[in-house]
C-alpha positions in Angstrom: 37.1 9.0 -8.4 36.2 5.5 -9.6 32.8 5.1 -11.1 33.9 2.1 -13.2 31.2 -0.5 -12.2 28.3 1.8 -13.3 29.1 2.2 -17.0 26.7 3.9 -19.4 27.2 1.3 -22.1 27.0 -2.5 -21.8 29.1 -4.1 -19.1 31.7 -6.2 -20.7 33.6 -7.2 -17.5 33.8 -10.9 -16.7 30.9 -12.0 -14.5 31.6 -13.8 -11.2 30.4 -17.3 -11.0 28.0 -18.4 -8.3 30.8 -20.3 -6.7 33.0 -17.2 -6.5 30.1 -15.2 -5.0 29.4 -17.9 -2.4 33.1 -18.0 -1.4 33.1 -14.2 -1.1 30.0 -14.2 1.2 31.5 -17.0 3.3 34.8 -15.1 3.7 32.8 -12.0 4.8 31.0 -13.9 7.6 33.7 -16.3 8.7 36.9 -14.2 8.9 37.9 -11.4 11.2 38.8 -9.2 8.2 35.4 -9.7 6.6 33.3 -9.6 9.7 35.0 -6.8 11.8 37.9 -5.4 9.8 40.3 -2.9 11.4 38.0 0.0 11.7 38.2 2.4 14.7 34.6 1.8 16.0 35.3 4.0 19.1 35.4 7.0 16.6 31.6 6.7 16.1 30.8 6.7 19.8 33.3 9.2 21.2 31.5 12.2 22.5 32.7 15.8 21.9 33.1 16.8 25.6 35.2 19.9 26.5 37.6 18.0 28.7 38.2 15.1 26.3 41.1 15.2 23.9 40.1 15.8 20.3 41.1 13.1 17.9 43.3 14.3 15.0 43.2 11.1 13.0 40.5 10.9 10.4 38.6 7.7 9.9 39.3 5.7 6.7 37.0 6.6 3.8 35.0 3.7 2.3 34.2 4.4 -1.4 31.4 3.1 -3.5 33.1 -0.2 -4.3 35.5 -0.7 -1.4 35.3 -3.8 0.8 33.3 -3.1 3.9 33.3 -5.3 7.0 29.8 -6.8 7.7 29.6 -5.4 11.3 30.5 -1.9 10.1 28.0 -2.1 7.3 25.2 -3.1 9.7 26.3 -0.4 12.2 26.4 2.4 9.6 23.2 1.1 8.0 21.5 1.3 11.3 22.8 4.9 11.6 21.3 5.8 8.2 18.0 4.2 9.2 17.8 6.2 12.4 18.8 9.4 10.7 15.7 9.1 8.4 13.3 7.5 10.8 11.8 10.7 12.1 11.2 12.1 8.6 9.7 8.8 7.4 7.1 8.5 10.1 6.0 12.2 10.4 3.9 12.5 7.2 1.7 9.5 7.8 1.1 10.4 11.4 0.1 14.0 10.4 -2.1 13.0 7.4 -3.8 10.2 9.4 -4.4 12.4 12.4 -6.7 15.2 13.3 -4.9 17.5 10.9 -5.6 15.1 8.1 -8.4 12.6 7.4 -9.0 11.6 11.1 -8.3 7.9 10.6 -8.5 5.5 13.5 -5.5 4.3 15.5 -5.3 1.0 13.6 -5.2 2.8 10.2 -2.5 5.2 11.5 -0.4 2.3 12.8 -0.7 0.6 9.4 0.4 3.7 7.5 3.4 4.2 9.7 4.4 0.5 9.3 3.8 0.5 5.6 5.7 3.8 5.2 8.8 2.2 6.7 8.4 -1.0 4.6 7.9 0.9 1.3 10.8 3.3 2.0 13.0 0.3 2.6 12.0 -1.5 -0.6 12.0 1.5 -2.9 15.3 2.8 -1.5 16.8 -0.4 -2.9 15.7 0.6 -6.3 17.7 3.9 -6.1 20.7 2.2 -4.6 20.9 -0.8 -7.0 20.6 1.1 -10.4 19.0 -1.0 -13.1 19.9 -0.6 -16.8 16.9 -0.4 -19.2 17.5 -3.0 -21.8 18.8 -1.7 -25.2 18.6 1.9 -24.1 21.1 4.4 -22.6 18.7 4.9 -19.7 18.9 3.7 -16.1 16.6 3.4 -13.1 18.4 4.5 -9.9 21.6 6.2 -9.0 23.8 3.4 -7.7 24.6 5.5 -4.6 23.3 5.7 -1.1 20.3 7.6 -2.3 17.6 6.6 0.2 14.0 7.7 -0.2 11.3 8.6 2.4 7.8 10.0 2.5 7.9 13.6 1.5 7.0 16.6 3.6 6.1 18.5 0.4 2.7 16.8 0.0 1.5 17.8 3.5 0.5 21.4 2.8 -1.4 20.3 -0.4 -3.1 17.4 1.4 -4.1 19.6 4.4 -5.7 22.1 2.1 -7.4 19.4 0.1 -8.8 17.6 3.1 -10.2 20.8 4.5 -11.9 21.4 1.2 -13.2 17.8 1.1 -14.9 18.2 4.5 -16.4 21.6 3.6 -17.8 20.3 0.3 -19.2 17.1 1.8 -16.8 14.8 0.0 -15.6 13.7 3.5 -18.2 13.1 6.2 -18.7 15.4 9.3 -20.9 14.9 12.4 -24.0 17.0 13.1 -21.9 19.2 15.5 -19.2 19.7 12.8 -16.7 17.1 14.1 -14.7 15.7 11.2 -15.2 11.9 10.9 -12.7 9.4 9.4 -12.4 9.8 5.7 -10.5 6.9 4.0 -12.1 8.0 0.7 -10.2 11.3 1.0 -6.9 9.6 1.6 -7.5 7.3 -1.3 -8.2 10.3 -3.5 -4.8 11.8 -2.4 -2.7 8.7 -3.2 -4.7 8.0 -6.4 -4.1 11.5 -7.8 -0.5 11.4 -6.7 0.0 8.2 -8.6 -1.3 9.9 -11.8 0.7 13.0 -11.3 3.9 11.0 -10.9 3.9 10.5 -14.6 5.1 14.1 -15.0 8.3 13.4 -13.2 8.8 10.1 -15.1 8.4 12.0 -18.4 10.7 14.8 -17.3 13.4 12.3 -16.3 14.2 11.6 -20.0 15.1 15.3 -20.6 18.7 16.4 -20.4 19.6 17.5 -16.9 21.0 20.8 -18.2 17.6 21.6 -19.7 15.8 20.6 -16.5 18.0 23.0 -14.5 17.3 25.7 -17.1 13.5 25.3 -16.8 13.5 24.8 -13.0 16.6 26.7 -11.7 17.3 27.5 -8.0 15.5 30.7 -8.6 12.3 28.6 -8.8 13.0 25.8 -6.4 14.6 27.8 -3.6 11.6 30.0 -2.7 9.2 27.0 -3.2 11.1 24.8 -0.8 11.4 27.6 1.7 7.7 28.2 1.7 6.9 24.5 2.1 9.0 24.5 5.3 7.5 27.8 6.6 3.9 26.4 6.1 4.8 23.2 7.8 6.2 25.0 10.9 2.6 26.0 11.6 1.6 22.4 12.0 4.6 21.6 14.1 4.0 24.5 16.5 0.3 23.6 16.9 1.3 20.0 17.8 4.0 21.4 20.2 1.3 23.3 22.1 -0.9 20.2 22.3 -2.4 19.2 18.9 -3.4 20.4 15.5 -7.0 19.2 15.6 -10.2 20.7 17.0 -8.6 21.2 20.4 -6.3 23.9 19.0 -9.3 26.2 18.7 -9.8 25.9 22.5 -13.6 25.3 22.4 -15.5 26.0 25.7 -17.5 22.8 25.4 -17.5 19.4 23.8 -14.9 16.6 23.7 -12.0 18.8 22.5 -11.9 21.3 25.4 -8.6 19.5 26.2 -5.9 18.0 23.9 -6.0 15.5 22.4 -9.5 14.9 23.7 -11.4 14.3 26.9 -10.6 10.8 28.3 -7.0 10.8 26.9 -4.2 10.3 29.5 -3.1 13.5 31.1 -5.2 15.7 28.8 -4.7 19.4 29.2 -6.0 22.6 27.4 -4.1 23.5 24.2 -1.1 25.7 25.0 -0.6 24.4 28.5 2.9 24.9 30.0 3.3 21.2 30.4 2.9 20.6 26.7 5.3 23.5 25.9 7.9 22.0 28.3 7.5 18.5 26.7 8.3 20.0 23.3 11.3 21.9 24.6 12.7 18.7 26.1 12.9 17.3 22.6 14.2 20.5 21.1 16.9 21.1 23.7 18.1 17.5 23.5 18.7 17.9 19.8 20.9 20.9 20.5 22.8 19.1 23.2 23.5 16.2 20.9 24.8 18.5 18.2 27.1 20.2 20.6 28.4 17.4 22.7 27.4 14.2 20.9 29.6 11.6 19.2 29.4 11.3 15.4 26.6 8.7 15.6 24.7 10.8 18.1 24.9 13.9 15.8 23.4 12.1 12.9 20.7 10.6 15.1 20.1 13.8 17.2 16.4 14.1 16.2 15.6 10.5 17.1 17.5 10.9 20.4 15.5 14.0 21.1 12.3 12.1 20.4 13.4 9.3 22.7 14.1 11.7 25.6 10.8 13.4 25.1 9.0 10.0 25.1 10.8 8.9 28.3 9.7 12.1 30.1 6.1 11.8 28.7 6.0 8.1 29.8 7.2 8.9 33.3 4.7 11.7 33.7 1.6 9.8 32.4 1.1 11.1 28.9 1.3 7.7 27.2 -1.5 5.2 26.6 -0.4 1.6 25.9 -3.9 0.5 24.7 -3.0 1.0 21.1 0.3 -0.8 21.5 -1.3 -3.8 23.2 -4.0 -4.0 20.5 -1.6 -3.8 17.6 -0.9 -7.1 15.7 2.6 -8.5 16.0 3.5 -8.1 12.3 2.3 -6.0 9.5 2.8 -5.7 5.7 1.6 -3.8 2.6 -2.1 -4.0 1.7 -3.2 -5.3 5.0 -5.5 -2.3 4.8 -6.5 -0.6 1.5 -8.1 2.7 0.5 -10.4 3.4 -2.5 -8.2 5.0 -5.2 -9.7 7.9 -7.1 -8.8 11.1 -8.9 -9.6 14.3 -7.1 -9.4 17.0 -9.7 -8.7 20.1 -7.5 -5.4 18.7 -6.3 -4.0 17.8 -9.7 -2.2 21.2 -10.3 -0.8 21.4 -6.7 0.5 17.9 -6.9 2.1 18.6 -10.3 3.9 21.4 -8.5 4.9 18.9 -5.8 6.5 16.6 -8.3 8.4 19.4 -9.9 9.8 20.3 -6.5 10.6 16.6 -5.8 12.4 16.3 -9.1 14.6 19.4 -8.4 15.2 18.2 -4.9 16.3 14.8 -6.3 18.8 16.5 -8.7 20.3 18.6 -5.9 20.5 15.6 -3.4 22.0 13.3 -6.0 24.6 15.9 -6.8 25.4 16.3 -3.1 25.6 12.5 -2.7 28.1 12.2 -5.6 30.2 15.0 -4.0 30.4 13.5 -0.5 30.9 10.0 -2.1 34.0 11.4 -3.9 32.5 10.8 -7.3 32.4 13.0 -10.4 29.8 15.8 -10.4 29.9 16.4 -14.1 30.2 14.4 -17.3 28.2 11.7 -19.0 28.2 9.3 -16.0 27.1 12.0 -13.6 24.3 13.0 -16.1 23.3 9.3 -16.3 23.1 9.1 -12.5 20.8 12.2 -12.5 18.6 10.7 -15.2 18.4 7.4 -13.4 17.7 9.0 -10.0 14.9 11.3 -11.3 13.3 8.4 -13.2 13.5 6.2 -10.1 12.0 9.1 -8.0 9.1 9.3 -10.4 8.5 5.5 -10.5 8.7 5.4 -6.7 6.1 8.1 -6.6 3.8 6.0 -8.8 4.5 2.8 -6.9 4.1 4.4 -3.5 0.5 5.4 -4.3 -0.3 1.8 -5.3 1.3 0.7 -2.1 -1.0 3.0 -0.1 1.6 5.6 0.8 1.9 9.3 -0.2 4.7 10.4 -2.7 8.3 9.8 -1.7 11.4 12.0 -2.1 15.1 11.4 -2.2 16.4 12.3 1.3 19.2 14.8 1.8 20.0 14.1 5.5 21.8 10.9 4.6 24.5 12.9 2.8 25.4 14.3 6.2 25.8 10.7 7.5 28.1 9.8 4.6 30.2 12.9 5.2 30.3 12.3 9.0 31.1 8.6 8.9 33.2 8.7 5.7 31.4 5.7 4.2 29.7 5.9 0.8 29.6 2.1 0.3 26.3 0.7 -1.0 26.4 -2.1 1.6 25.6 0.5 4.3 22.6 1.6 2.2 21.3 -1.9 1.8 21.7 -2.4 5.6 19.7 0.7 6.2 16.9 -0.7 3.9 17.0 -4.0 5.9 16.5 -2.1 9.2 13.6 -0.1 7.8 11.9 -3.3 6.7 12.4 -4.8 10.2 11.0 -1.7 11.9 8.0 -1.7 9.5 7.2 -5.4 9.7 7.1 -5.5 13.4 4.0 -3.3 13.9 4.4 -2.9 17.7 7.2 -0.5 16.8 4.8 1.5 14.6 2.1 1.4 17.3 4.6 2.9 19.8 5.4 5.7 17.4 1.7 6.5 16.8 1.2 6.7 20.6 3.7 9.5 21.0 2.0 12.6 22.5 1.5 15.5 20.1 3.7 17.9 22.1 6.7 15.5 21.9 6.1 15.0 18.1 5.7 18.8 17.7 9.1 19.5 19.3 10.7 17.1 16.8 8.7 18.1 13.7 9.2 21.8 14.2 12.9 21.3 14.0 12.6 19.1 10.9 10.2 21.5 9.2 12.6 24.4 9.9 15.4 22.4 8.3 13.2 22.3 5.2 12.9 26.1 5.2 16.6 26.5 5.7 17.3 24.2 2.7 15.2 26.5 0.6 17.1 29.5 1.9 20.4 27.8 1.1 19.2 27.2 -2.5 18.2 30.8 -2.8 21.7 31.8 -1.6 23.2 30.2 -4.8 21.2 32.6 -7.0 23.0 35.8 -8.3 21.1 38.8 -6.9 20.7 40.7 -10.1 17.8 43.1 -10.6 15.9 40.5 -12.7 16.3 37.8 -10.1 15.4 40.0 -7.2 12.2 41.0 -9.1 11.3 37.4 -9.7 11.8 36.5 -6.1 9.9 39.5 -4.9 6.9 38.9 -7.2 6.7 35.1 -6.5 7.3 35.4 -2.7 4.8 38.2 -2.3 1.9 35.9 -3.4 3.4 32.9 -1.7 3.9 34.6 1.7 0.4 36.2 1.4 -1.3 32.9 0.7 0.7 31.2 3.5 -0.1 33.8 6.1 -3.8 34.4 5.0 -4.8 31.0 3.6 -8.4 31.8 3.1 -7.8 35.0 1.1 -9.1 33.4 -2.1 -12.0 31.4 -0.5 -14.8 33.8 -1.4 -13.8 34.8 -5.0 -16.1 32.2 -6.6 -19.8 32.2 -5.5 -21.1 29.4 -7.7 -23.4 27.0 -5.9 -25.1 25.1 -8.7 -25.2 21.4 -9.5 -22.5 21.3 -12.1 -19.9 19.2 -10.3 -17.3 19.7 -13.1 -17.6 23.4 -12.9 -17.4 23.4 -9.1 -14.4 21.1 -9.2 -12.6 23.5 -11.6 -13.3 26.4 -9.2 -12.1 24.3 -6.3 -8.8 23.6 -8.1 -8.2 27.3 -8.7 -8.9 28.1 -5.1 -6.7 25.3 -3.8 -3.7 26.5 -5.9 -4.2 30.1 -4.9 -4.4 29.1 -1.2 -1.3 26.9 -1.4 1.5 29.3 -1.0 4.4 27.2 -2.4 2.4 26.2 -5.5 1.5 29.8 -6.2 5.2 30.8 -5.8 6.4 27.9 -8.0 4.0 28.7 -10.9 4.7 32.5 -10.8 8.5 32.0 -10.6 8.5 29.5 -13.5 6.4 31.9 -15.7 8.5 35.0 -14.8 11.8 33.1 -15.3 10.7 32.2 -18.8 9.4 35.6 -19.9 11.8 38.0 -18.3 15.1 38.2 -20.1 18.5 38.9 -18.4 19.6 42.4 -19.3 23.2 43.6 -19.7 23.0 45.9 -16.7 21.7 42.9 -14.6 25.0 41.1 -14.7 26.6 40.7 -11.3 29.7 42.8 -10.7 32.0 41.6 -8.0 32.8 45.2 -7.0 31.2 48.5 -7.9 33.9 51.0 -8.7 33.5 54.7 -7.7 35.8 57.6 -8.0 37.0 57.2 -4.5 37.6 53.5 -4.9 39.5 54.1 -8.2 41.9 56.5 -6.4 42.4 54.2 -3.3 45.5 52.5 -4.6 47.1 55.7 -5.7 46.3 57.2 -2.2 47.9 54.2 -0.5 51.0 54.5 -2.7 51.3 58.2 -1.8 51.0 57.5 1.9 53.7 54.8 1.6 56.1 57.4 0.0 55.3 59.9 2.8 55.8 57.3 5.5 59.1 56.2 3.9 60.3 59.8 3.6 59.4 60.5 7.3 61.2 57.3 8.4 64.3 58.3 6.4 64.3 61.8 7.9 64.1 60.4 11.4 67.1 58.2 10.7 69.1 61.1 9.5 68.2 63.1 12.6 69.6 60.3 14.8 72.8 60.1 12.9 73.3 63.9 13.0 72.8 64.2 16.7 69.4 65.5 16.4 70.4 68.1 13.6 69.1 67.6 10.2 71.7 67.3 7.5 70.7 69.6 4.7 
C-alpha cells in the first residue's frame, strides 16, 4: 500500500522540470503504450448473460500513482461521471420545481448546468489535495473523492419553502398557487454558506474525537430517515408530480400533471405514469443482473435513458425548453439574492454534521477499495483534508449558486468494479462533468424529463440512501443502551416524518415581533424535520447515557443446557463407539456375542 507521494510533512523529493513533464505528456499521447496500453477493454463491456462463459481472469489494478493509458483514463472517467450524473442533477431539479421554489424553466436549466460545473470544479479540490503552508493540515484527500449536490438538504429545504409560502416570505397568487421565489432559494444557499463554517471548524478536530461525538449510533438513523423522507418525493413524482397536481384538484390548471396544456398531461396517479416509472425501475434491475461492468455502474442512467426513450416515443416530451436554451452556460449567468433565514440554521447545522460523517465514511471506503491504509497518521490526514475540503466546498457552493455538496459514495463501487483508483480517472470525470454543464442544451434536456420518469429513478436513489443508513446502523453493537438510544431517537424521527404537521399548532403567536416569530418558526421546522430531530436526540442521549457493564455484547449467552452440550455430545460418541464395537464382535462371533 503505497501512499508515498502524499506525505504529511514537506515533500523533499526532487521536482520534475518542465521539460521532463512535457516529454511525459508527449509520450502519453504519441505512443501506443501511453495512449492505449495493454488493458482488456472488452472486460468493461462484456455482459453477464447466462449462456456466455464467465471470465476468470481479473483485470489489472491501477493504483493511486500507477501509469494509466490516456484512453482508459478517459473511458473510466466517463464511467465515473455517468455513475454520479443522476445524483448530481436530482436536487436542483426538485428544489427548482413545484416541490421547491417554483422557478421557471430557464432558472431550472441554469441550476442543473451549474450543478454539473461546480461539482466538476470542486471535485478537483478533493482529488488534488493541497497542503496548507507551514501547517500539518491539508485540503482534499488525494483520492478519487468526487463531490455532488447533496440529497440531505432536500427535506430541510422542502419544509423551509413551505413555511416561507405560508408566512408570506415567498409570494402566492390569490387562489393560493405558489409563485416563483428566487428570494427563498437565495435564503437557502446563503444560510447554507454560513452553516458550512461548522464543518470547516470540526475538520481541525482529531478524527477519533469526531467519531466519538458523532458515532454510527447517531449518523445511521439520521441517514436512514433522510432516505425514507425523500422516498415520499420520489413516489409522488413517479405518479405524475409532487406539486399541486398531486392533490388531484377538481378545477384549475392542476387537475392534470404537470399542468393543463403540457404534452400528454394526465391526472395524478394514472396508469401511464406508473408504467413510465416502472420502465426505469425495471431497466435498473435488468442492468444489474445481466449488464457488463460499465453498465452496472451506470444502471441508473441507463434506466433514465430507457424511460426517456419511451416517454419521447409516446409524446410526453416538450422540446420548447431545449430549443430556447442557450448553447453554452456558466456560473453566475443567473444569480439569487443571498440572505440568512433564521429558522433553517439549526436544521442546516444538522445537515453539515451528517455530511461530515458521510465524508469520513466515504473516504475510509475509498482508501479501502484503493488499497491504501485505513489507519495511521496519513489516513488521519486524509480524513482531515477531506472533511475540510467538504466544508469549504459547502461554503463555495453557496457562493456559486448551488446547494451544499457531499462526498459521493457510489464512485467507490466504480473503483471496486473497474479496479482503477488512479487520480487521472478522477480528473477525467471532472472534465466530462464540466463539458456536460457548459453545454446547456444537455441540461435543458434533463429538465424536460417527465416527472414519472424522474420519479422512477429518484425513488431508487432515495431508497439507496435509506439502505446506507441501515448499513451504518448494522455496525452498532445492539446493547441495551444502544437499543434505547435508537428507540428514543427514531420514535420522534419516524413520527415527525409520517405526521409532518404534528408540531405546527403548538405556538399560537401572531404578533408583529419578527424575531420572536422567526424563533418559533425555527423550533417548528426542527421538530417537523424527522432526521434533524433524530440527530439531536441521538447526540444528546449518546453523551449523557453511560455504557453499563451488563450492556457489553456477549457473543453467546450460556445456559445450563448449552454448558452441558459438549459433555452430552461426548457421551453420545462413547455410546455410538461402544455400539459399533459390539456390532463388530457379533459379526466375528457368527452372530453370538463374546462375553
